[in-house]
N, C-alpha and C positions, 0 to 999 in steps of 0.2 A: 728413850721414851719421850714423847712430846707432851707439853702441857696444854691439852685441848680442853676448853671448858665443856662441861656437861650440857647436853641439849635440854631445853625446857620441854615440858610436856606439851604436845601440840594444841591442847585445848586452853592453855594459859594465855590470856590476852591482857595487854596493858591498855586499858580503856582511855587513859589520858593521851598516850602516844597515838592511838587510833584516831582520837578526836583532832589532835594536832595535824595529823596527816590529812584528814578530810578538809580541814580549814585551809591548809597550805595548798591543797589541790584546787579548792574553790578560788583562792586568790590567783593562782597561776592561770586558770581558765578565764577568769575575769580580765586579767592583765593581757592575755593573748587576744581576747575579743574586743578590747577597748580601742577606740579610734584615736585617743590621745596618747602621748608618750608615757604618762604615768597615771596611776589611779589616784583620784582625790582622796584626801583623808576621810571625808564623809563616806565615800564609796567603800573604802577599806573597813571602816567602822560598821557599815551596813552588812558587809560580807562576814565579818567576824561576830556579828550579833552584839555589838557594843552599843549601849544606850546611856544617855545622860551626859552631863558635862565631863570634860576631861579631868582626870585625877592627876595630882602632882603637888609638889611643894614649892612651886614657883612664886614669884612676887605678885602674881595676879590673884592670889588667895586673899580673902578678907581676913583682917585681924579679928580675933575674938573680942567681944565687948568686955571691958574691964571697968570696975567701979572706981 
């Protein structure tokens, strides 16, 4: 007897996974259509619907005001 996982019900969908697949597809299409070798960071952000300044914990962050 083999250990085959049970199949999910066909109507069950992982919305996060589907959104990631859509975004990956959009990136692949844009990269294929681009005239340059690489997509710019701004173009990738536009395709991924990213807005605002980059997030991160780098040295470019402003230190909080301390009394």
